[in-house]
PDB file with SEQRES, HELIX, SHEET and CRYST1 records, atoms N, CA, C and O in Angstrom:
SEQRES   1 A   60  MET ASN LYS ARG GLY GLN ARG LYS VAL SER MET PRO SER          
SEQRES   2 A   60  SER SER GLY GLY ILE MET ARG TYR PHE GLU GLU TYR LYS          
SEQRES   3 A   60  SER LYS PHE VAL ILE LYS PRO GLY HIS VAL ILE PHE LEU          
SEQRES   4 A   60  SER VAL VAL THR ILE ILE ALA ILE ILE MET LEU HIS ILE          
SEQRES   5 A   60  PHE GLY ARG GLY ILE PHE GLY PHE                              
HELIX    1 AA1 PRO A   33  PHE A   58  1                                  26    
CRYST1    1.000    1.000    1.000  90.00  90.00  90.00 P 1           1          
ATOM      1  N   MET A   1     103.019  38.675 146.240  1.00  0.00           N  
ATOM      2  CA  MET A   1     101.882  37.781 146.179  1.00  0.00           C  
ATOM      3  C   MET A   1     100.597  38.602 146.222  1.00  0.00           C  
ATOM      4  O   MET A   1     100.546  39.667 146.836  1.00  0.00           O  
ATOM      5  N   ASN A   2      99.568  38.094 145.565  1.00  0.00           N  
ATOM      6  CA  ASN A   2      98.291  38.786 145.589  1.00  0.00           C  
ATOM      7  C   ASN A   2      97.389  38.205 146.671  1.00  0.00           C  
ATOM      8  O   ASN A   2      97.850  37.428 147.508  1.00  0.00           O  
ATOM      9  N   LYS A   3      96.116  38.569 146.665  1.00  0.00           N  
ATOM     10  CA  LYS A   3      95.192  38.155 147.724  1.00  0.00           C  
ATOM     11  C   LYS A   3      94.985  36.652 147.775  1.00  0.00           C  
ATOM     12  O   LYS A   3      94.710  36.110 148.845  1.00  0.00           O  
ATOM     13  N   ARG A   4      95.107  35.976 146.666  1.00  0.00           N  
ATOM     14  CA  ARG A   4      94.871  34.526 146.612  1.00  0.00           C  
ATOM     15  C   ARG A   4      96.126  33.725 146.936  1.00  0.00           C  
ATOM     16  O   ARG A   4      96.081  32.494 146.934  1.00  0.00           O  
ATOM     17  N   GLY A   5      97.206  34.367 147.206  1.00  0.00           N  
ATOM     18  CA  GLY A   5      98.437  33.673 147.537  1.00  0.00           C  
ATOM     19  C   GLY A   5      99.252  33.268 146.320  1.00  0.00           C  
ATOM     20  O   GLY A   5     100.179  32.467 146.434  1.00  0.00           O  
ATOM     21  N   GLN A   6      98.914  33.813 145.159  1.00  0.00           N  
ATOM     22  CA  GLN A   6      99.661  33.481 143.948  1.00  0.00           C  
ATOM     23  C   GLN A   6     100.705  34.553 143.690  1.00  0.00           C  
ATOM     24  O   GLN A   6     100.535  35.716 144.054  1.00  0.00           O  
ATOM     25  N   ARG A   7     101.762  34.143 143.068  1.00  0.00           N  
ATOM     26  CA  ARG A   7     102.798  35.111 142.721  1.00  0.00           C  
ATOM     27  C   ARG A   7     102.345  35.933 141.528  1.00  0.00           C  
ATOM     28  O   ARG A   7     101.688  35.424 140.621  1.00  0.00           O  
ATOM     29  N   LYS A   8     102.699  37.184 141.541  1.00  0.00           N  
ATOM     30  CA  LYS A   8     102.356  38.077 140.438  1.00  0.00           C  
ATOM     31  C   LYS A   8     103.457  37.985 139.385  1.00  0.00           C  
ATOM     32  O   LYS A   8     104.642  38.122 139.692  1.00  0.00           O  
ATOM     33  N   VAL A   9     103.051  37.752 138.150  1.00  0.00           N  
ATOM     34  CA  VAL A   9     104.002  37.649 137.055  1.00  0.00           C  
ATOM     35  C   VAL A   9     104.050  38.997 136.359  1.00  0.00           C  
ATOM     36  O   VAL A   9     103.020  39.508 135.919  1.00  0.00           O  
ATOM     37  N   SER A  10     105.225  39.571 136.257  1.00  0.00           N  
ATOM     38  CA  SER A  10     105.355  40.848 135.567  1.00  0.00           C  
ATOM     39  C   SER A  10     105.874  40.604 134.161  1.00  0.00           C  
ATOM     40  O   SER A  10     106.842  39.872 133.951  1.00  0.00           O  
ATOM     41  N   MET A  11     105.205  41.237 133.202  1.00  0.00           N  
ATOM     42  CA  MET A  11     105.575  41.104 131.805  1.00  0.00           C  
ATOM     43  C   MET A  11     106.625  42.162 131.468  1.00  0.00           C  
ATOM     44  O   MET A  11     106.645  43.230 132.079  1.00  0.00           O  
ATOM     45  N   PRO A  12     107.483  41.875 130.516  1.00  0.00           N  
ATOM     46  CA  PRO A  12     108.469  42.889 130.115  1.00  0.00           C  
ATOM     47  C   PRO A  12     107.764  44.067 129.431  1.00  0.00           C  
ATOM     48  O   PRO A  12     106.744  43.898 128.764  1.00  0.00           O  
ATOM     49  N   SER A  13     108.320  45.235 129.610  1.00  0.00           N  
ATOM     50  CA  SER A  13     107.707  46.415 128.998  1.00  0.00           C  
ATOM     51  C   SER A  13     107.873  46.356 127.489  1.00  0.00           C  
ATOM     52  O   SER A  13     108.864  45.844 126.968  1.00  0.00           O  
ATOM     53  N   SER A  14     106.883  46.890 126.811  1.00  0.00           N  
ATOM     54  CA  SER A  14     106.937  46.882 125.358  1.00  0.00           C  
ATOM     55  C   SER A  14     106.746  48.301 124.848  1.00  0.00           C  
ATOM     56  O   SER A  14     106.565  49.239 125.625  1.00  0.00           O  
ATOM     57  N   SER A  15     106.791  48.442 123.534  1.00  0.00           N  
ATOM     58  CA  SER A  15     106.654  49.770 122.949  1.00  0.00           C  
ATOM     59  C   SER A  15     105.190  50.142 122.740  1.00  0.00           C  
ATOM     60  O   SER A  15     104.906  51.207 122.191  1.00  0.00           O  
ATOM     61  N   GLY A  16     104.270  49.310 123.154  1.00  0.00           N  
ATOM     62  CA  GLY A  16     102.859  49.635 123.048  1.00  0.00           C  
ATOM     63  C   GLY A  16     102.349  49.645 121.614  1.00  0.00           C  
ATOM     64  O   GLY A  16     101.410  50.379 121.306  1.00  0.00           O  
ATOM     65  N   GLY A  17     102.929  48.866 120.752  1.00  0.00           N  
ATOM     66  CA  GLY A  17     102.487  48.788 119.370  1.00  0.00           C  
ATOM     67  C   GLY A  17     103.097  49.847 118.464  1.00  0.00           C  
ATOM     68  O   GLY A  17     102.819  49.869 117.265  1.00  0.00           O  
ATOM     69  N   ILE A  18     103.908  50.707 119.012  1.00  0.00           N  
ATOM     70  CA  ILE A  18     104.535  51.750 118.200  1.00  0.00           C  
ATOM     71  C   ILE A  18     105.813  51.180 117.596  1.00  0.00           C  
ATOM     72  O   ILE A  18     106.684  50.679 118.307  1.00  0.00           O  
ATOM     73  N   MET A  19     105.906  51.264 116.283  1.00  0.00           N  
ATOM     74  CA  MET A  19     107.093  50.760 115.606  1.00  0.00           C  
ATOM     75  C   MET A  19     107.890  51.923 115.039  1.00  0.00           C  
ATOM     76  O   MET A  19     107.333  52.947 114.645  1.00  0.00           O  
ATOM     77  N   ARG A  20     109.159  51.749 115.008  1.00  0.00           N  
ATOM     78  CA  ARG A  20     110.039  52.786 114.477  1.00  0.00           C  
ATOM     79  C   ARG A  20     110.662  52.328 113.184  1.00  0.00           C  
ATOM     80  O   ARG A  20     111.253  51.250 113.116  1.00  0.00           O  
ATOM     81  N   TYR A  21     110.533  53.136 112.166  1.00  0.00           N  
ATOM     82  CA  TYR A  21     111.132  52.827 110.885  1.00  0.00           C  
ATOM     83  C   TYR A  21     112.263  53.827 110.640  1.00  0.00           C  
ATOM     84  O   TYR A  21     112.152  55.007 110.974  1.00  0.00           O  
ATOM     85  N   PHE A  22     113.326  53.342 110.063  1.00  0.00           N  
ATOM     86  CA  PHE A  22     114.456  54.215 109.800  1.00  0.00           C  
ATOM     87  C   PHE A  22     114.152  55.073 108.582  1.00  0.00           C  
ATOM     88  O   PHE A  22     113.717  54.566 107.548  1.00  0.00           O  
ATOM     89  N   GLU A  23     114.379  56.360 108.707  1.00  0.00           N  
ATOM     90  CA  GLU A  23     114.092  57.290 107.624  1.00  0.00           C  
ATOM     91  C   GLU A  23     115.235  57.381 106.625  1.00  0.00           C  
ATOM     92  O   GLU A  23     115.104  58.061 105.607  1.00  0.00           O  
ATOM     93  N   GLU A  24     116.331  56.724 106.884  1.00  0.00           N  
ATOM     94  CA  GLU A  24     117.489  56.804 106.013  1.00  0.00           C  
ATOM     95  C   GLU A  24     117.426  55.811 104.865  1.00  0.00           C  
ATOM     96  O   GLU A  24     118.324  55.798 104.023  1.00  0.00           O  
ATOM     97  N   TYR A  25     116.400  54.984 104.804  1.00  0.00           N  
ATOM     98  CA  TYR A  25     116.271  53.999 103.742  1.00  0.00           C  
ATOM     99  C   TYR A  25     115.974  54.695 102.423  1.00  0.00           C  
ATOM    100  O   TYR A  25     115.072  55.528 102.341  1.00  0.00           O  
ATOM    101  N   LYS A  26     116.724  54.355 101.409  1.00  0.00           N  
ATOM    102  CA  LYS A  26     116.528  54.934 100.082  1.00  0.00           C  
ATOM    103  C   LYS A  26     116.095  53.827  99.134  1.00  0.00           C  
ATOM    104  O   LYS A  26     116.770  52.804  99.012  1.00  0.00           O  
ATOM    105  N   SER A  27     114.980  54.031  98.470  1.00  0.00           N  
ATOM    106  CA  SER A  27     114.481  53.069  97.505  1.00  0.00           C  
ATOM    107  C   SER A  27     115.216  53.232  96.177  1.00  0.00           C  
ATOM    108  O   SER A  27     115.705  54.314  95.853  1.00  0.00           O  
ATOM    109  N   LYS A  28     115.286  52.154  95.423  1.00  0.00           N  
ATOM    110  CA  LYS A  28     115.918  52.222  94.103  1.00  0.00           C  
ATOM    111  C   LYS A  28     114.995  52.918  93.108  1.00  0.00           C  
ATOM    112  O   LYS A  28     115.460  53.513  92.135  1.00  0.00           O  
ATOM    113  N   PHE A  29     113.695  52.843  93.352  1.00  0.00           N  
ATOM    114  CA  PHE A  29     112.712  53.457  92.475  1.00  0.00           C  
ATOM    115  C   PHE A  29     112.101  54.660  93.172  1.00  0.00           C  
ATOM    116  O   PHE A  29     111.494  54.531  94.235  1.00  0.00           O  
ATOM    117  N   VAL A  30     112.261  55.819  92.575  1.00  0.00           N  
ATOM    118  CA  VAL A  30     111.691  57.041  93.128  1.00  0.00           C  
ATOM    119  C   VAL A  30     110.667  57.569  92.129  1.00  0.00           C  
ATOM    120  O   VAL A  30     110.999  57.865  90.981  1.00  0.00           O  
ATOM    121  N   ILE A  31     109.418  57.683  92.579  1.00  0.00           N  
ATOM    122  CA  ILE A  31     108.338  58.164  91.720  1.00  0.00           C  
ATOM    123  C   ILE A  31     107.838  59.476  92.299  1.00  0.00           C  
ATOM    124  O   ILE A  31     107.463  59.549  93.469  1.00  0.00           O  
ATOM    125  N   LYS A  32     107.837  60.489  91.488  1.00  0.00           N  
ATOM    126  CA  LYS A  32     107.356  61.794  91.929  1.00  0.00           C  
ATOM    127  C   LYS A  32     105.833  61.797  91.937  1.00  0.00           C  
ATOM    128  O   LYS A  32     105.216  61.085  91.145  1.00  0.00           O  
ATOM    129  N   PRO A  33     105.215  62.581  92.814  1.00  0.00           N  
ATOM    130  CA  PRO A  33     103.748  62.647  92.866  1.00  0.00           C  
ATOM    131  C   PRO A  33     103.130  63.102  91.546  1.00  0.00           C  
ATOM    132  O   PRO A  33     102.039  62.654  91.194  1.00  0.00           O  
ATOM    133  N   GLY A  34     103.799  63.973  90.819  1.00  0.00           N  
ATOM    134  CA  GLY A  34     103.291  64.428  89.535  1.00  0.00           C  
ATOM    135  C   GLY A  34     103.184  63.297  88.524  1.00  0.00           C  
ATOM    136  O   GLY A  34     102.256  63.258  87.717  1.00  0.00           O  
ATOM    137  N   HIS A  35     104.155  62.367  88.575  1.00  0.00           N  
ATOM    138  CA  HIS A  35     104.115  61.220  87.672  1.00  0.00           C  
ATOM    139  C   HIS A  35     102.950  60.298  87.997  1.00  0.00           C  
ATOM    140  O   HIS A  35     102.319  59.747  87.095  1.00  0.00           O  
ATOM    141  N   VAL A  36     102.664  60.131  89.275  1.00  0.00           N  
ATOM    142  CA  VAL A  36     101.543  59.278  89.683  1.00  0.00           C  
ATOM    143  C   VAL A  36     100.224  59.877  89.201  1.00  0.00           C  
ATOM    144  O   VAL A  36      99.362  59.157  88.697  1.00  0.00           O  
ATOM    145  N   ILE A  37     100.066  61.176  89.351  1.00  0.00           N  
ATOM    146  CA  ILE A  37      98.845  61.842  88.892  1.00  0.00           C  
ATOM    147  C   ILE A  37      98.724  61.734  87.381  1.00  0.00           C  
ATOM    148  O   ILE A  37      97.638  61.458  86.872  1.00  0.00           O  
ATOM    149  N   PHE A  38      99.813  61.945  86.653  1.00  0.00           N  
ATOM    150  CA  PHE A  38      99.797  61.861  85.193  1.00  0.00           C  
ATOM    151  C   PHE A  38      99.407  60.455  84.732  1.00  0.00           C  
ATOM    152  O   PHE A  38      98.561  60.307  83.850  1.00  0.00           O  
ATOM    153  N   LEU A  39     100.014  59.430  85.318  1.00  0.00           N  
ATOM    154  CA  LEU A  39      99.685  58.058  84.936  1.00  0.00           C  
ATOM    155  C   LEU A  39      98.241  57.709  85.283  1.00  0.00           C  
ATOM    156  O   LEU A  39      97.601  56.953  84.552  1.00  0.00           O  
ATOM    157  N   SER A  40      97.721  58.241  86.375  1.00  0.00           N  
ATOM    158  CA  SER A  40      96.325  58.005  86.739  1.00  0.00           C  
ATOM    159  C   SER A  40      95.387  58.622  85.707  1.00  0.00           C  
ATOM    160  O   SER A  40      94.411  57.992  85.298  1.00  0.00           O  
ATOM    161  N   VAL A  41      95.677  59.844  85.289  1.00  0.00           N  
ATOM    162  CA  VAL A  41      94.843  60.519  84.293  1.00  0.00           C  
ATOM    163  C   VAL A  41      94.907  59.777  82.961  1.00  0.00           C  
ATOM    164  O   VAL A  41      93.879  59.606  82.306  1.00  0.00           O  
ATOM    165  N   VAL A  42      96.084  59.336  82.551  1.00  0.00           N  
ATOM    166  CA  VAL A  42      96.229  58.587  81.299  1.00  0.00           C  
ATOM    167  C   VAL A  42      95.446  57.279  81.370  1.00  0.00           C  
ATOM    168  O   VAL A  42      94.802  56.895  80.393  1.00  0.00           O  
ATOM    169  N   THR A  43      95.492  56.590  82.509  1.00  0.00           N  
ATOM    170  CA  THR A  43      94.748  55.344  82.673  1.00  0.00           C  
ATOM    171  C   THR A  43      93.247  55.585  82.599  1.00  0.00           C  
ATOM    172  O   THR A  43      92.529  54.815  81.961  1.00  0.00           O  
ATOM    173  N   ILE A  44      92.763  56.647  83.244  1.00  0.00           N  
ATOM    174  CA  ILE A  44      91.336  56.972  83.212  1.00  0.00           C  
ATOM    175  C   ILE A  44      90.896  57.284  81.786  1.00  0.00           C  
ATOM    176  O   ILE A  44      89.838  56.831  81.351  1.00  0.00           O  
ATOM    177  N   ILE A  45      91.692  58.046  81.065  1.00  0.00           N  
ATOM    178  CA  ILE A  45      91.356  58.379  79.673  1.00  0.00           C  
ATOM    179  C   ILE A  45      91.349  57.116  78.813  1.00  0.00           C  
ATOM    180  O   ILE A  45      90.469  56.959  77.967  1.00  0.00           O  
ATOM    181  N   ALA A  46      92.307  56.219  79.011  1.00  0.00           N  
ATOM    182  CA  ALA A  46      92.355  54.971  78.240  1.00  0.00           C  
ATOM    183  C   ALA A  46      91.121  54.116  78.511  1.00  0.00           C  
ATOM    184  O   ALA A  46      90.572  53.516  77.587  1.00  0.00           O  
ATOM    185  N   ILE A  47      90.683  54.055  79.757  1.00  0.00           N  
ATOM    186  CA  ILE A  47      89.492  53.270  80.093  1.00  0.00           C  
ATOM    187  C   ILE A  47      88.255  53.873  79.446  1.00  0.00           C  
ATOM    188  O   ILE A  47      87.417  53.148  78.910  1.00  0.00           O  
ATOM    189  N   ILE A  48      88.135  55.185  79.494  1.00  0.00           N  
ATOM    190  CA  ILE A  48      86.982  55.846  78.864  1.00  0.00           C  
ATOM    191  C   ILE A  48      86.995  55.606  77.358  1.00  0.00           C  
ATOM    192  O   ILE A  48      85.950  55.333  76.767  1.00  0.00           O  
ATOM    193  N   MET A  49      88.163  55.706  76.735  1.00  0.00           N  
ATOM    194  CA  MET A  49      88.254  55.476  75.292  1.00  0.00           C  
ATOM    195  C   MET A  49      87.899  54.035  74.934  1.00  0.00           C  
ATOM    196  O   MET A  49      87.262  53.791  73.909  1.00  0.00           O  
ATOM    197  N   LEU A  50      88.302  53.085  75.765  1.00  0.00           N  
ATOM    198  CA  LEU A  50      87.946  51.689  75.505  1.00  0.00           C  
ATOM    199  C   LEU A  50      86.444  51.463  75.648  1.00  0.00           C  
ATOM    200  O   LEU A  50      85.868  50.672  74.902  1.00  0.00           O  
ATOM    201  N   HIS A  51      85.805  52.144  76.593  1.00  0.00           N  
ATOM    202  CA  HIS A  51      84.359  52.028  76.730  1.00  0.00           C  
ATOM    203  C   HIS A  51      83.643  52.602  75.505  1.00  0.00           C  
ATOM    204  O   HIS A  51      82.620  52.070  75.074  1.00  0.00           O  
ATOM    205  N   ILE A  52      84.174  53.669  74.957  1.00  0.00           N  
ATOM    206  CA  ILE A  52      83.527  54.315  73.812  1.00  0.00           C  
ATOM    207  C   ILE A  52      83.822  53.562  72.516  1.00  0.00           C  
ATOM    208  O   ILE A  52      82.898  53.251  71.765  1.00  0.00           O  
ATOM    209  N   PHE A  53      85.090  53.266  72.244  1.00  0.00           N  
ATOM    210  CA  PHE A  53      85.492  52.707  70.958  1.00  0.00           C  
ATOM    211  C   PHE A  53      85.864  51.230  71.008  1.00  0.00           C  
ATOM    212  O   PHE A  53      86.186  50.650  69.971  1.00  0.00           O  
ATOM    213  N   GLY A  54      85.830  50.619  72.155  1.00  0.00           N  
ATOM    214  CA  GLY A  54      86.279  49.231  72.296  1.00  0.00           C  
ATOM    215  C   GLY A  54      85.459  48.233  71.513  1.00  0.00           C  
ATOM    216  O   GLY A  54      86.011  47.270  70.981  1.00  0.00           O  
ATOM    217  N   ARG A  55      84.150  48.435  71.428  1.00  0.00           N  
ATOM    218  CA  ARG A  55      83.305  47.505  70.702  1.00  0.00           C  
ATOM    219  C   ARG A  55      83.660  47.458  69.228  1.00  0.00           C  
ATOM    220  O   ARG A  55      83.705  46.386  68.625  1.00  0.00           O  
ATOM    221  N   GLY A  56      83.909  48.610  68.657  1.00  0.00           N  
ATOM    222  CA  GLY A  56      84.268  48.652  67.235  1.00  0.00           C  
ATOM    223  C   GLY A  56      85.635  48.069  66.965  1.00  0.00           C  
ATOM    224  O   GLY A  56      85.856  47.447  65.927  1.00  0.00           O  
ATOM    225  N   ILE A  57      86.547  48.264  67.884  1.00  0.00           N  
ATOM    226  CA  ILE A  57      87.912  47.785  67.675  1.00  0.00           C  
ATOM    227  C   ILE A  57      88.021  46.286  67.919  1.00  0.00           C  
ATOM    228  O   ILE A  57      88.596  45.561  67.107  1.00  0.00           O  
ATOM    229  N   PHE A  58      87.470  45.825  69.035  1.00  0.00           N  
ATOM    230  CA  PHE A  58      87.643  44.421  69.433  1.00  0.00           C  
ATOM    231  C   PHE A  58      86.461  43.537  69.054  1.00  0.00           C  
ATOM    232  O   PHE A  58      86.570  42.312  69.113  1.00  0.00           O  
ATOM    233  N   GLY A  59      85.334  44.132  68.668  1.00  0.00           N  
ATOM    234  CA  GLY A  59      84.183  43.354  68.210  1.00  0.00           C  
ATOM    235  C   GLY A  59      83.418  42.651  69.312  1.00  0.00           C  
ATOM    236  O   GLY A  59      82.754  41.650  69.044  1.00  0.00           O  
ATOM    237  N   PHE A  60      83.484  43.132  70.525  1.00  0.00           N  
ATOM    238  CA  PHE A  60      82.731  42.517  71.628  1.00  0.00           C  
ATOM    239  C   PHE A  60      81.318  42.996  71.638  1.00  0.00           C  
ATOM    240  O   PHE A  60      80.534  42.588  72.494  1.00  0.00           O  
TER     241      PHE A  60                                                      
END                                                                             
């Protein structure tokens, strides 16, 4: 009991917000970092080309 005569309620211990993920999980899709960089560069080049030549092609 505390000073006011009330019972103290104890909470169950927790992990403090730390979560554990299993490292053995294997995804069906594996993308290498080099592929991500390559696709990013291709996308950037495509956007630049559309800004330069898009008006003539699409007539906007």
